[in-house]
mmJSON file of the N, C-alpha and C atoms, coordinates in Angstrom:
{"data_MODEL":{"atom_site":{
"group_PDB":["ATOM","ATOM","ATOM","ATOM","ATOM","ATOM","ATOM","ATOM","ATOM","ATOM","ATOM","ATOM","ATOM","ATOM","ATOM","ATOM","ATOM","ATOM","ATOM","ATOM","ATOM","ATOM","ATOM","ATOM","ATOM","ATOM","ATOM","ATOM","ATOM","ATOM","ATOM","ATOM","ATOM","ATOM","ATOM","ATOM","ATOM","ATOM","ATOM","ATOM","ATOM","ATOM","ATOM","ATOM","ATOM","ATOM","ATOM","ATOM","ATOM","ATOM","ATOM","ATOM","ATOM","ATOM","ATOM","ATOM","ATOM","ATOM","ATOM","ATOM","ATOM","ATOM","ATOM","ATOM","ATOM","ATOM","ATOM","ATOM","ATOM","ATOM","ATOM","ATOM","ATOM","ATOM","ATOM","ATOM","ATOM","ATOM","ATOM","ATOM","ATOM","ATOM","ATOM","ATOM","ATOM","ATOM","ATOM","ATOM","ATOM","ATOM","ATOM","ATOM","ATOM","ATOM","ATOM","ATOM","ATOM","ATOM","ATOM","ATOM","ATOM","ATOM","ATOM","ATOM","ATOM","ATOM","ATOM","ATOM","ATOM","ATOM","ATOM","ATOM","ATOM","ATOM","ATOM","ATOM","ATOM","ATOM","ATOM","ATOM","ATOM","ATOM","ATOM","ATOM","ATOM","ATOM","ATOM","ATOM","ATOM","ATOM","ATOM","ATOM","ATOM","ATOM","ATOM","ATOM","ATOM","ATOM","ATOM","ATOM","ATOM","ATOM","ATOM","ATOM","ATOM","ATOM","ATOM","ATOM","ATOM","ATOM","ATOM","ATOM","ATOM","ATOM","ATOM","ATOM","ATOM","ATOM","ATOM","ATOM","ATOM","ATOM","ATOM","ATOM","ATOM","ATOM","ATOM","ATOM","ATOM","ATOM","ATOM","ATOM","ATOM","ATOM","ATOM","ATOM","ATOM","ATOM","ATOM","ATOM","ATOM","ATOM","ATOM","ATOM","ATOM","ATOM","ATOM","ATOM","ATOM","ATOM","ATOM","ATOM","ATOM","ATOM","ATOM","ATOM","ATOM","ATOM","ATOM","ATOM","ATOM","ATOM","ATOM","ATOM","ATOM","ATOM","ATOM","ATOM","ATOM","ATOM","ATOM","ATOM","ATOM","ATOM","ATOM","ATOM","ATOM","ATOM","ATOM","ATOM","ATOM","ATOM","ATOM","ATOM","ATOM","ATOM","ATOM","ATOM","ATOM","ATOM","ATOM","ATOM","ATOM","ATOM","ATOM","ATOM","ATOM","ATOM","ATOM","ATOM"],
"id":[1,2,3,4,5,6,7,8,9,10,11,12,13,14,15,16,17,18,19,20,21,22,23,24,25,26,27,28,29,30,31,32,33,34,35,36,37,38,39,40,41,42,43,44,45,46,47,48,49,50,51,52,53,54,55,56,57,58,59,60,61,62,63,64,65,66,67,68,69,70,71,72,73,74,75,76,77,78,79,80,81,82,83,84,85,86,87,88,89,90,91,92,93,94,95,96,97,98,99,100,101,102,103,104,105,106,107,108,109,110,111,112,113,114,115,116,117,118,119,120,121,122,123,124,125,126,127,128,129,130,131,132,133,134,135,136,137,138,139,140,141,142,143,144,145,146,147,148,149,150,151,152,153,154,155,156,157,158,159,160,161,162,163,164,165,166,167,168,169,170,171,172,173,174,175,176,177,178,179,180,181,182,183,184,185,186,187,188,189,190,191,192,193,194,195,196,197,198,199,200,201,202,203,204,205,206,207,208,209,210,211,212,213,214,215,216,217,218,219,220,221,222,223,224,225,226,227,228,229,230,231,232,233,234,235,236,237,238,239,240],
"type_symbol":["N","C","C","N","C","C","N","C","C","N","C","C","N","C","C","N","C","C","N","C","C","N","C","C","N","C","C","N","C","C","N","C","C","N","C","C","N","C","C","N","C","C","N","C","C","N","C","C","N","C","C","N","C","C","N","C","C","N","C","C","N","C","C","N","C","C","N","C","C","N","C","C","N","C","C","N","C","C","N","C","C","N","C","C","N","C","C","N","C","C","N","C","C","N","C","C","N","C","C","N","C","C","N","C","C","N","C","C","N","C","C","N","C","C","N","C","C","N","C","C","N","C","C","N","C","C","N","C","C","N","C","C","N","C","C","N","C","C","N","C","C","N","C","C","N","C","C","N","C","C","N","C","C","N","C","C","N","C","C","N","C","C","N","C","C","N","C","C","N","C","C","N","C","C","N","C","C","N","C","C","N","C","C","N","C","C","N","C","C","N","C","C","N","C","C","N","C","C","N","C","C","N","C","C","N","C","C","N","C","C","N","C","C","N","C","C","N","C","C","N","C","C","N","C","C","N","C","C","N","C","C","N","C","C","N","C","C","N","C","C"],
"label_atom_id":["N","CA","C","N","CA","C","N","CA","C","N","CA","C","N","CA","C","N","CA","C","N","CA","C","N","CA","C","N","CA","C","N","CA","C","N","CA","C","N","CA","C","N","CA","C","N","CA","C","N","CA","C","N","CA","C","N","CA","C","N","CA","C","N","CA","C","N","CA","C","N","CA","C","N","CA","C","N","CA","C","N","CA","C","N","CA","C","N","CA","C","N","CA","C","N","CA","C","N","CA","C","N","CA","C","N","CA","C","N","CA","C","N","CA","C","N","CA","C","N","CA","C","N","CA","C","N","CA","C","N","CA","C","N","CA","C","N","CA","C","N","CA","C","N","CA","C","N","CA","C","N","CA","C","N","CA","C","N","CA","C","N","CA","C","N","CA","C","N","CA","C","N","CA","C","N","CA","C","N","CA","C","N","CA","C","N","CA","C","N","CA","C","N","CA","C","N","CA","C","N","CA","C","N","CA","C","N","CA","C","N","CA","C","N","CA","C","N","CA","C","N","CA","C","N","CA","C","N","CA","C","N","CA","C","N","CA","C","N","CA","C","N","CA","C","N","CA","C","N","CA","C","N","CA","C","N","CA","C","N","CA","C","N","CA","C","N","CA","C","N","CA","C","N","CA","C","N","CA","C"],
"label_alt_id":[null,null,null,null,null,null,null,null,null,null,null,null,null,null,null,null,null,null,null,null,null,null,null,null,null,null,null,null,null,null,null,null,null,null,null,null,null,null,null,null,null,null,null,null,null,null,null,null,null,null,null,null,null,null,null,null,null,null,null,null,null,null,null,null,null,null,null,null,null,null,null,null,null,null,null,null,null,null,null,null,null,null,null,null,null,null,null,null,null,null,null,null,null,null,null,null,null,null,null,null,null,null,null,null,null,null,null,null,null,null,null,null,null,null,null,null,null,null,null,null,null,null,null,null,null,null,null,null,null,null,null,null,null,null,null,null,null,null,null,null,null,null,null,null,null,null,null,null,null,null,null,null,null,null,null,null,null,null,null,null,null,null,null,null,null,null,null,null,null,null,null,null,null,null,null,null,null,null,null,null,null,null,null,null,null,null,null,null,null,null,null,null,null,null,null,null,null,null,null,null,null,null,null,null,null,null,null,null,null,null,null,null,null,null,null,null,null,null,null,null,null,null,null,null,null,null,null,null,null,null,null,null,null,null,null,null,null,null,null,null],
"label_comp_id":["MET","MET","MET","ALA","ALA","ALA","ASP","ASP","ASP","TYR","TYR","TYR","TRP","TRP","TRP","LYS","LYS","LYS","ALA","ALA","ALA","LEU","LEU","LEU","GLU","GLU","GLU","PHE","PHE","PHE","TYR","TYR","TYR","GLU","GLU","GLU","LYS","LYS","LYS","SER","SER","SER","HIS","HIS","HIS","LYS","LYS","LYS","ILE","ILE","ILE","CYS","CYS","CYS","GLU","GLU","GLU","LYS","LYS","LYS","ALA","ALA","ALA","LEU","LEU","LEU","PRO","PRO","PRO","PRO","PRO","PRO","ASN","ASN","ASN","HIS","HIS","HIS","PRO","PRO","PRO","HIS","HIS","HIS","LEU","LEU","LEU","ALA","ALA","ALA","ILE","ILE","ILE","SER","SER","SER","LYS","LYS","LYS","HIS","HIS","HIS","ALA","ALA","ALA","ILE","ILE","ILE","GLY","GLY","GLY","LEU","LEU","LEU","THR","THR","THR","TYR","TYR","TYR","GLU","GLU","GLU","ASN","ASN","ASN","MET","MET","MET","ARG","ARG","ARG","GLN","GLN","GLN","TYR","TYR","TYR","SER","SER","SER","LYS","LYS","LYS","ALA","ALA","ALA","ARG","ARG","ARG","GLN","GLN","GLN","PHE","PHE","PHE","TYR","TYR","TYR","GLU","GLU","GLU","ARG","ARG","ARG","ALA","ALA","ALA","ILE","ILE","ILE","GLU","GLU","GLU","ILE","ILE","ILE","ALA","ALA","ALA","GLN","GLN","GLN","LEU","LEU","LEU","LEU","LEU","LEU","LEU","LEU","LEU","PRO","PRO","PRO","LEU","LEU","LEU","ASN","ASN","ASN","HIS","HIS","HIS","SER","SER","SER","HIS","HIS","HIS","LEU","LEU","LEU","GLN","GLN","GLN","LEU","LEU","LEU","TYR","TYR","TYR","LYS","LYS","LYS","GLN","GLN","GLN","ARG","ARG","ARG","LEU","LEU","LEU","GLN","GLN","GLN","ASN","ASN","ASN"],
"label_asym_id":["A","A","A","A","A","A","A","A","A","A","A","A","A","A","A","A","A","A","A","A","A","A","A","A","A","A","A","A","A","A","A","A","A","A","A","A","A","A","A","A","A","A","A","A","A","A","A","A","A","A","A","A","A","A","A","A","A","A","A","A","A","A","A","A","A","A","A","A","A","A","A","A","A","A","A","A","A","A","A","A","A","A","A","A","A","A","A","A","A","A","A","A","A","A","A","A","A","A","A","A","A","A","A","A","A","A","A","A","A","A","A","A","A","A","A","A","A","A","A","A","A","A","A","A","A","A","A","A","A","A","A","A","A","A","A","A","A","A","A","A","A","A","A","A","A","A","A","A","A","A","A","A","A","A","A","A","A","A","A","A","A","A","A","A","A","A","A","A","A","A","A","A","A","A","A","A","A","A","A","A","A","A","A","A","A","A","A","A","A","A","A","A","A","A","A","A","A","A","A","A","A","A","A","A","A","A","A","A","A","A","A","A","A","A","A","A","A","A","A","A","A","A","A","A","A","A","A","A","A","A","A","A","A","A","A","A","A","A","A","A"],
"label_entity_id":["1","1","1","1","1","1","1","1","1","1","1","1","1","1","1","1","1","1","1","1","1","1","1","1","1","1","1","1","1","1","1","1","1","1","1","1","1","1","1","1","1","1","1","1","1","1","1","1","1","1","1","1","1","1","1","1","1","1","1","1","1","1","1","1","1","1","1","1","1","1","1","1","1","1","1","1","1","1","1","1","1","1","1","1","1","1","1","1","1","1","1","1","1","1","1","1","1","1","1","1","1","1","1","1","1","1","1","1","1","1","1","1","1","1","1","1","1","1","1","1","1","1","1","1","1","1","1","1","1","1","1","1","1","1","1","1","1","1","1","1","1","1","1","1","1","1","1","1","1","1","1","1","1","1","1","1","1","1","1","1","1","1","1","1","1","1","1","1","1","1","1","1","1","1","1","1","1","1","1","1","1","1","1","1","1","1","1","1","1","1","1","1","1","1","1","1","1","1","1","1","1","1","1","1","1","1","1","1","1","1","1","1","1","1","1","1","1","1","1","1","1","1","1","1","1","1","1","1","1","1","1","1","1","1","1","1","1","1","1","1"],
"label_seq_id":[1,1,1,2,2,2,3,3,3,4,4,4,5,5,5,6,6,6,7,7,7,8,8,8,9,9,9,10,10,10,11,11,11,12,12,12,13,13,13,14,14,14,15,15,15,16,16,16,17,17,17,18,18,18,19,19,19,20,20,20,21,21,21,22,22,22,23,23,23,24,24,24,25,25,25,26,26,26,27,27,27,28,28,28,29,29,29,30,30,30,31,31,31,32,32,32,33,33,33,34,34,34,35,35,35,36,36,36,37,37,37,38,38,38,39,39,39,40,40,40,41,41,41,42,42,42,43,43,43,44,44,44,45,45,45,46,46,46,47,47,47,48,48,48,49,49,49,50,50,50,51,51,51,52,52,52,53,53,53,54,54,54,55,55,55,56,56,56,57,57,57,58,58,58,59,59,59,60,60,60,61,61,61,62,62,62,63,63,63,64,64,64,65,65,65,66,66,66,67,67,67,68,68,68,69,69,69,70,70,70,71,71,71,72,72,72,73,73,73,74,74,74,75,75,75,76,76,76,77,77,77,78,78,78,79,79,79,80,80,80],
"pdbx_PDB_ins_code":[null,null,null,null,null,null,null,null,null,null,null,null,null,null,null,null,null,null,null,null,null,null,null,null,null,null,null,null,null,null,null,null,null,null,null,null,null,null,null,null,null,null,null,null,null,null,null,null,null,null,null,null,null,null,null,null,null,null,null,null,null,null,null,null,null,null,null,null,null,null,null,null,null,null,null,null,null,null,null,null,null,null,null,null,null,null,null,null,null,null,null,null,null,null,null,null,null,null,null,null,null,null,null,null,null,null,null,null,null,null,null,null,null,null,null,null,null,null,null,null,null,null,null,null,null,null,null,null,null,null,null,null,null,null,null,null,null,null,null,null,null,null,null,null,null,null,null,null,null,null,null,null,null,null,null,null,null,null,null,null,null,null,null,null,null,null,null,null,null,null,null,null,null,null,null,null,null,null,null,null,null,null,null,null,null,null,null,null,null,null,null,null,null,null,null,null,null,null,null,null,null,null,null,null,null,null,null,null,null,null,null,null,null,null,null,null,null,null,null,null,null,null,null,null,null,null,null,null,null,null,null,null,null,null,null,null,null,null,null,null],
"Cartn_x":[1.562,0.558,0.114,-1.264,-1.792,-1.275,-1.049,-0.414,-1.508,-2.015,-3.17,-2.894,-1.601,-1.277,-1.371,-0.979,-0.951,-2.372,-3.329,-4.665,-5.371,-4.858,-5.652,-5.281,-3.886,-3.437,-4.388,-4.596,-5.189,-6.863,-7.376,-8.789,-8.944,-8.147,-8.332,-8.054,-6.993,-7.027,-8.345,-8.803,-10.072,-11.093,-11.2,-12.375,-12.218,-11.039,-10.87,-11.348,-11.085,-11.557,-12.996,-13.545,-15.227,-15.833,-15.119,-15.629,-15.697,-14.643,-14.691,-15.676,-16.032,-16.741,-18.242,-18.564,-20.076,-20.63,-22.048,-22.508,-22.212,-22.342,-21.82,-22.507,-23.752,-24.186,-24.731,-23.526,-23.865,-23.567,-24.256,-23.873,-22.837,-21.875,-20.613,-19.639,-19.982,-19.164,-19.374,-20.513,-20.836,-20.15,-20.224,-19.35,-17.914,-17.384,-16.018,-15.693,-16.446,-16.099,-16.289,-17.083,-17.297,-15.946,-15.434,-14.07,-12.834,-12.886,-11.87,-11.996,-13.276,-13.513,-13.029,-13.415,-12.919,-11.362,-10.738,-9.404,-8.715,-9.142,-8.863,-9.149,-10.302,-10.598,-9.543,-9.241,-8.329,-6.914,-6.591,-5.329,-5.42,-6.73,-6.961,-7.057,-7.413,-7.523,-9.113,-9.679,-11.223,-11.784,-11.14,-11.776,-11.865,-10.702,-10.853,-11.915,-11.897,-12.854,-14.399,-14.518,-15.822,-16.308,-15.353,-15.595,-16.176,-15.397,-15.831,-17.243,-17.383,-18.71,-19.788,-19.68,-20.692,-20.93,-19.971,-20.333,-21.012,-20.672,-21.223,-22.695,-22.951,-24.326,-25.231,-24.549,-25.346,-25.536,-24.793,-25.054,-26.081,-25.856,-26.828,-28.18,-28.389,-29.689,-30.649,-29.736,-30.401,-31.015,-30.308,-30.57,-31.261,-31.051,-31.598,-32.775,-33.552,-34.644,-33.84,-34.591,-34.061,-33.542,-34.207,-33.922,-32.878,-32.267,-31.341,-30.126,-29.712,-28.624,-27.33,-26.955,-25.762,-25.833,-26.985,-27.149,-27.125,-27.811,-27.761,-26.189,-25.459,-23.995,-23.236,-23.459,-22.698,-22.875,-24.275,-24.658,-24.015,-24.078,-23.431,-22.006,-21.289,-19.846,-19.542,-20.405,-20.244,-20.605,-21.469,-21.662,-20.541,-19.685,-18.763,-17.513],
"Cartn_y":[286.743,286.745,285.11,284.971,283.616,282.812,281.598,280.843,280.074,281.079,280.806,279.604,279.687,278.513,277.185,277.028,275.721,275.483,276.326,276.03,275.731,276.322,276.127,274.577,274.284,272.771,271.937,272.035,271.195,271.049,272.229,272.209,271.483,271.598,271.1,269.62,268.967,267.648,267.172,267.726,267.427,267.376,268.467,268.411,267.287,266.771,265.765,264.421,264.195,263.003,263.212,264.314,264.436,264.037,264.611,264.273,262.762,262.052,260.68,260.104,260.535,259.763,259.99,261.244,261.843,261.891,262.078,262.162,263.758,263.845,265.126,266.403,266.321,267.568,267.283,266.782,266.75,268.031,268.451,269.728,269.789,268.923,269.225,269.704,269.27,269.862,271.347,271.843,273.196,274.022,273.354,273.937,274.052,272.866,272.832,273.833,274.185,275.014,276.4,276.666,278.099,278.228,277.165,277.514,277.864,277.024,277.215,278.711,279.118,280.342,281.497,281.202,282.23,282.361,281.26,281.113,282.057,281.966,282.683,284.174,284.357,285.972,286.43,285.704,286.208,286.377,285.68,285.742,286.878,287.601,288.635,288.098,286.865,286.255,286.075,287.173,287.425,286.487,286.429,285.598,284.2,283.721,282.245,282.071,283.118,282.958,282.885,283.654,283.911,282.451,281.878,280.55,279.37,279.505,278.52,278.98,280.38,280.6,280.405,280.592,280.142,278.808,277.955,276.557,276.109,276.733,276.456,276.82,277.904,278.469,277.556,277.049,276.058,274.731,274.333,272.993,273.267,274.389,274.745,274.856,275.53,275.818,274.488,273.409,272.167,271.568,271.97,271.089,271.856,272.912,273.884,274.709,275.089,276.211,277.609,278.449,279.563,280.532,280.524,281.297,280.638,279.333,278.76,279.552,279.514,280.575,280.088,278.866,278.669,279.309,279.173,279.618,281.265,282.0,283.278,283.76,283.018,283.296,283.311,282.155,281.988,283.209,283.515,284.536,285.977,286.135,287.269,287.427,286.321,286.348,286.705,286.184,286.455,288.019,288.612,290.16,291.02,290.409,291.284,291.504],
"Cartn_z":[59.039,58.044,57.814,57.739,57.646,56.41,56.639,55.423,54.602,53.785,52.955,51.967,51.575,50.512,51.248,52.473,53.131,53.247,53.896,54.067,52.867,51.664,50.32,49.92,50.174,49.957,50.654,51.909,52.747,52.387,52.149,51.665,50.288,49.365,48.07,48.337,49.19,49.522,49.968,51.116,51.697,50.6,49.735,48.801,47.895,47.353,46.481,47.004,48.284,49.104,49.204,49.389,49.49,48.068,46.943,45.7,45.261,45.8,45.59,46.46,47.812,48.659,48.758,48.071,48.085,46.707,46.752,45.383,44.918,43.607,43.1,43.612,44.197,44.559,46.338,46.918,48.429,48.976,50.024,50.703,51.242,51.622,52.052,50.982,49.722,48.573,48.488,48.735,48.76,49.77,50.929,52.114,51.768,51.183,50.922,49.943,48.835,47.941,48.414,49.242,49.989,50.7,51.456,52.241,51.386,50.249,49.202,48.693,48.427,47.924,48.975,50.117,51.228,51.255,51.12,51.095,49.896,48.74,47.495,47.865,48.494,48.711,49.55,50.692,51.55,51.017,49.882,49.154,47.949,48.032,46.85,45.645,45.557,44.122,43.945,43.533,43.464,42.432,41.345,40.208,40.608,41.284,41.662,42.846,43.731,44.68,44.1,43.273,42.611,41.885,41.2,40.687,41.758,42.95,43.947,44.752,44.875,45.429,44.528,43.117,42.22,42.216,42.319,42.42,43.578,44.874,45.996,45.966,45.221,45.116,44.243,43.225,42.266,42.934,43.731,44.569,45.554,46.498,47.44,46.961,45.858,45.356,44.808,44.572,44.363,45.676,46.648,47.867,49.058,49.019,50.204,49.732,50.986,50.594,50.356,49.702,49.229,50.348,51.558,52.702,53.624,53.184,54.137,54.489,55.523,56.026,55.132,54.859,54.1,52.592,52.029,50.708,50.61,51.621,51.907,52.041,52.824,53.108,51.897,50.939,49.859,48.894,48.763,47.969,48.346,49.728,50.461,49.908,49.996,49.695,48.228,47.233,45.877,45.666,46.332,46.16,46.666,47.657,48.15,47.315],
"occupancy":[1.0,1.0,1.0,1.0,1.0,1.0,1.0,1.0,1.0,1.0,1.0,1.0,1.0,1.0,1.0,1.0,1.0,1.0,1.0,1.0,1.0,1.0,1.0,1.0,1.0,1.0,1.0,1.0,1.0,1.0,1.0,1.0,1.0,1.0,1.0,1.0,1.0,1.0,1.0,1.0,1.0,1.0,1.0,1.0,1.0,1.0,1.0,1.0,1.0,1.0,1.0,1.0,1.0,1.0,1.0,1.0,1.0,1.0,1.0,1.0,1.0,1.0,1.0,1.0,1.0,1.0,1.0,1.0,1.0,1.0,1.0,1.0,1.0,1.0,1.0,1.0,1.0,1.0,1.0,1.0,1.0,1.0,1.0,1.0,1.0,1.0,1.0,1.0,1.0,1.0,1.0,1.0,1.0,1.0,1.0,1.0,1.0,1.0,1.0,1.0,1.0,1.0,1.0,1.0,1.0,1.0,1.0,1.0,1.0,1.0,1.0,1.0,1.0,1.0,1.0,1.0,1.0,1.0,1.0,1.0,1.0,1.0,1.0,1.0,1.0,1.0,1.0,1.0,1.0,1.0,1.0,1.0,1.0,1.0,1.0,1.0,1.0,1.0,1.0,1.0,1.0,1.0,1.0,1.0,1.0,1.0,1.0,1.0,1.0,1.0,1.0,1.0,1.0,1.0,1.0,1.0,1.0,1.0,1.0,1.0,1.0,1.0,1.0,1.0,1.0,1.0,1.0,1.0,1.0,1.0,1.0,1.0,1.0,1.0,1.0,1.0,1.0,1.0,1.0,1.0,1.0,1.0,1.0,1.0,1.0,1.0,1.0,1.0,1.0,1.0,1.0,1.0,1.0,1.0,1.0,1.0,1.0,1.0,1.0,1.0,1.0,1.0,1.0,1.0,1.0,1.0,1.0,1.0,1.0,1.0,1.0,1.0,1.0,1.0,1.0,1.0,1.0,1.0,1.0,1.0,1.0,1.0,1.0,1.0,1.0,1.0,1.0,1.0,1.0,1.0,1.0,1.0,1.0,1.0,1.0,1.0,1.0,1.0,1.0,1.0],
"B_iso_or_equiv":[0.0,0.0,0.0,0.0,0.0,0.0,0.0,0.0,0.0,0.0,0.0,0.0,0.0,0.0,0.0,0.0,0.0,0.0,0.0,0.0,0.0,0.0,0.0,0.0,0.0,0.0,0.0,0.0,0.0,0.0,0.0,0.0,0.0,0.0,0.0,0.0,0.0,0.0,0.0,0.0,0.0,0.0,0.0,0.0,0.0,0.0,0.0,0.0,0.0,0.0,0.0,0.0,0.0,0.0,0.0,0.0,0.0,0.0,0.0,0.0,0.0,0.0,0.0,0.0,0.0,0.0,0.0,0.0,0.0,0.0,0.0,0.0,0.0,0.0,0.0,0.0,0.0,0.0,0.0,0.0,0.0,0.0,0.0,0.0,0.0,0.0,0.0,0.0,0.0,0.0,0.0,0.0,0.0,0.0,0.0,0.0,0.0,0.0,0.0,0.0,0.0,0.0,0.0,0.0,0.0,0.0,0.0,0.0,0.0,0.0,0.0,0.0,0.0,0.0,0.0,0.0,0.0,0.0,0.0,0.0,0.0,0.0,0.0,0.0,0.0,0.0,0.0,0.0,0.0,0.0,0.0,0.0,0.0,0.0,0.0,0.0,0.0,0.0,0.0,0.0,0.0,0.0,0.0,0.0,0.0,0.0,0.0,0.0,0.0,0.0,0.0,0.0,0.0,0.0,0.0,0.0,0.0,0.0,0.0,0.0,0.0,0.0,0.0,0.0,0.0,0.0,0.0,0.0,0.0,0.0,0.0,0.0,0.0,0.0,0.0,0.0,0.0,0.0,0.0,0.0,0.0,0.0,0.0,0.0,0.0,0.0,0.0,0.0,0.0,0.0,0.0,0.0,0.0,0.0,0.0,0.0,0.0,0.0,0.0,0.0,0.0,0.0,0.0,0.0,0.0,0.0,0.0,0.0,0.0,0.0,0.0,0.0,0.0,0.0,0.0,0.0,0.0,0.0,0.0,0.0,0.0,0.0,0.0,0.0,0.0,0.0,0.0,0.0,0.0,0.0,0.0,0.0,0.0,0.0,0.0,0.0,0.0,0.0,0.0,0.0],
"pdbx_formal_charge":[null,null,null,null,null,null,null,null,null,null,null,null,null,null,null,null,null,null,null,null,null,null,null,null,null,null,null,null,null,null,null,null,null,null,null,null,null,null,null,null,null,null,null,null,null,null,null,null,null,null,null,null,null,null,null,null,null,null,null,null,null,null,null,null,null,null,null,null,null,null,null,null,null,null,null,null,null,null,null,null,null,null,null,null,null,null,null,null,null,null,null,null,null,null,null,null,null,null,null,null,null,null,null,null,null,null,null,null,null,null,null,null,null,null,null,null,null,null,null,null,null,null,null,null,null,null,null,null,null,null,null,null,null,null,null,null,null,null,null,null,null,null,null,null,null,null,null,null,null,null,null,null,null,null,null,null,null,null,null,null,null,null,null,null,null,null,null,null,null,null,null,null,null,null,null,null,null,null,null,null,null,null,null,null,null,null,null,null,null,null,null,null,null,null,null,null,null,null,null,null,null,null,null,null,null,null,null,null,null,null,null,null,null,null,null,null,null,null,null,null,null,null,null,null,null,null,null,null,null,null,null,null,null,null,null,null,null,null,null,null],
"auth_seq_id":[1,1,1,2,2,2,3,3,3,4,4,4,5,5,5,6,6,6,7,7,7,8,8,8,9,9,9,10,10,10,11,11,11,12,12,12,13,13,13,14,14,14,15,15,15,16,16,16,17,17,17,18,18,18,19,19,19,20,20,20,21,21,21,22,22,22,23,23,23,24,24,24,25,25,25,26,26,26,27,27,27,28,28,28,29,29,29,30,30,30,31,31,31,32,32,32,33,33,33,34,34,34,35,35,35,36,36,36,37,37,37,38,38,38,39,39,39,40,40,40,41,41,41,42,42,42,43,43,43,44,44,44,45,45,45,46,46,46,47,47,47,48,48,48,49,49,49,50,50,50,51,51,51,52,52,52,53,53,53,54,54,54,55,55,55,56,56,56,57,57,57,58,58,58,59,59,59,60,60,60,61,61,61,62,62,62,63,63,63,64,64,64,65,65,65,66,66,66,67,67,67,68,68,68,69,69,69,70,70,70,71,71,71,72,72,72,73,73,73,74,74,74,75,75,75,76,76,76,77,77,77,78,78,78,79,79,79,80,80,80],
"auth_comp_id":["MET","MET","MET","ALA","ALA","ALA","ASP","ASP","ASP","TYR","TYR","TYR","TRP","TRP","TRP","LYS","LYS","LYS","ALA","ALA","ALA","LEU","LEU","LEU","GLU","GLU","GLU","PHE","PHE","PHE","TYR","TYR","TYR","GLU","GLU","GLU","LYS","LYS","LYS","SER","SER","SER","HIS","HIS","HIS","LYS","LYS","LYS","ILE","ILE","ILE","CYS","CYS","CYS","GLU","GLU","GLU","LYS","LYS","LYS","ALA","ALA","ALA","LEU","LEU","LEU","PRO","PRO","PRO","PRO","PRO","PRO","ASN","ASN","ASN","HIS","HIS","HIS","PRO","PRO","PRO","HIS","HIS","HIS","LEU","LEU","LEU","ALA","ALA","ALA","ILE","ILE","ILE","SER","SER","SER","LYS","LYS","LYS","HIS","HIS","HIS","ALA","ALA","ALA","ILE","ILE","ILE","GLY","GLY","GLY","LEU","LEU","LEU","THR","THR","THR","TYR","TYR","TYR","GLU","GLU","GLU","ASN","ASN","ASN","MET","MET","MET","ARG","ARG","ARG","GLN","GLN","GLN","TYR","TYR","TYR","SER","SER","SER","LYS","LYS","LYS","ALA","ALA","ALA","ARG","ARG","ARG","GLN","GLN","GLN","PHE","PHE","PHE","TYR","TYR","TYR","GLU","GLU","GLU","ARG","ARG","ARG","ALA","ALA","ALA","ILE","ILE","ILE","GLU","GLU","GLU","ILE","ILE","ILE","ALA","ALA","ALA","GLN","GLN","GLN","LEU","LEU","LEU","LEU","LEU","LEU","LEU","LEU","LEU","PRO","PRO","PRO","LEU","LEU","LEU","ASN","ASN","ASN","HIS","HIS","HIS","SER","SER","SER","HIS","HIS","HIS","LEU","LEU","LEU","GLN","GLN","GLN","LEU","LEU","LEU","TYR","TYR","TYR","LYS","LYS","LYS","GLN","GLN","GLN","ARG","ARG","ARG","LEU","LEU","LEU","GLN","GLN","GLN","ASN","ASN","ASN"],
"auth_asym_id":["A","A","A","A","A","A","A","A","A","A","A","A","A","A","A","A","A","A","A","A","A","A","A","A","A","A","A","A","A","A","A","A","A","A","A","A","A","A","A","A","A","A","A","A","A","A","A","A","A","A","A","A","A","A","A","A","A","A","A","A","A","A","A","A","A","A","A","A","A","A","A","A","A","A","A","A","A","A","A","A","A","A","A","A","A","A","A","A","A","A","A","A","A","A","A","A","A","A","A","A","A","A","A","A","A","A","A","A","A","A","A","A","A","A","A","A","A","A","A","A","A","A","A","A","A","A","A","A","A","A","A","A","A","A","A","A","A","A","A","A","A","A","A","A","A","A","A","A","A","A","A","A","A","A","A","A","A","A","A","A","A","A","A","A","A","A","A","A","A","A","A","A","A","A","A","A","A","A","A","A","A","A","A","A","A","A","A","A","A","A","A","A","A","A","A","A","A","A","A","A","A","A","A","A","A","A","A","A","A","A","A","A","A","A","A","A","A","A","A","A","A","A","A","A","A","A","A","A","A","A","A","A","A","A","A","A","A","A","A","A"],
"auth_atom_id":["N","CA","C","N","CA","C","N","CA","C","N","CA","C","N","CA","C","N","CA","C","N","CA","C","N","CA","C","N","CA","C","N","CA","C","N","CA","C","N","CA","C","N","CA","C","N","CA","C","N","CA","C","N","CA","C","N","CA","C","N","CA","C","N","CA","C","N","CA","C","N","CA","C","N","CA","C","N","CA","C","N","CA","C","N","CA","C","N","CA","C","N","CA","C","N","CA","C","N","CA","C","N","CA","C","N","CA","C","N","CA","C","N","CA","C","N","CA","C","N","CA","C","N","CA","C","N","CA","C","N","CA","C","N","CA","C","N","CA","C","N","CA","C","N","CA","C","N","CA","C","N","CA","C","N","CA","C","N","CA","C","N","CA","C","N","CA","C","N","CA","C","N","CA","C","N","CA","C","N","CA","C","N","CA","C","N","CA","C","N","CA","C","N","CA","C","N","CA","C","N","CA","C","N","CA","C","N","CA","C","N","CA","C","N","CA","C","N","CA","C","N","CA","C","N","CA","C","N","CA","C","N","CA","C","N","CA","C","N","CA","C","N","CA","C","N","CA","C","N","CA","C","N","CA","C","N","CA","C","N","CA","C","N","CA","C","N","CA","C","N","CA","C","N","CA","C","N","CA","C"],
"pdbx_PDB_model_num":[1,1,1,1,1,1,1,1,1,1,1,1,1,1,1,1,1,1,1,1,1,1,1,1,1,1,1,1,1,1,1,1,1,1,1,1,1,1,1,1,1,1,1,1,1,1,1,1,1,1,1,1,1,1,1,1,1,1,1,1,1,1,1,1,1,1,1,1,1,1,1,1,1,1,1,1,1,1,1,1,1,1,1,1,1,1,1,1,1,1,1,1,1,1,1,1,1,1,1,1,1,1,1,1,1,1,1,1,1,1,1,1,1,1,1,1,1,1,1,1,1,1,1,1,1,1,1,1,1,1,1,1,1,1,1,1,1,1,1,1,1,1,1,1,1,1,1,1,1,1,1,1,1,1,1,1,1,1,1,1,1,1,1,1,1,1,1,1,1,1,1,1,1,1,1,1,1,1,1,1,1,1,1,1,1,1,1,1,1,1,1,1,1,1,1,1,1,1,1,1,1,1,1,1,1,1,1,1,1,1,1,1,1,1,1,1,1,1,1,1,1,1,1,1,1,1,1,1,1,1,1,1,1,1,1,1,1,1,1,1]
}}}
């Protein structure tokens, strides 16, 4: 079985670095939140995953056109 806890640990460390280095609504933060959401989803922690997907969507909607593939992907994950 995949080591999701270890992956989550590294994603969260990476995300904290990005939060310090980037502006609050930088697209990389949306990507990072989406990755953390995927990890929680794989761990069957759906409410946590939903929180990260929602934040990824909030950031992406500020920066990307409505038909952008990343924004569509984030919304699709939220619907699943």
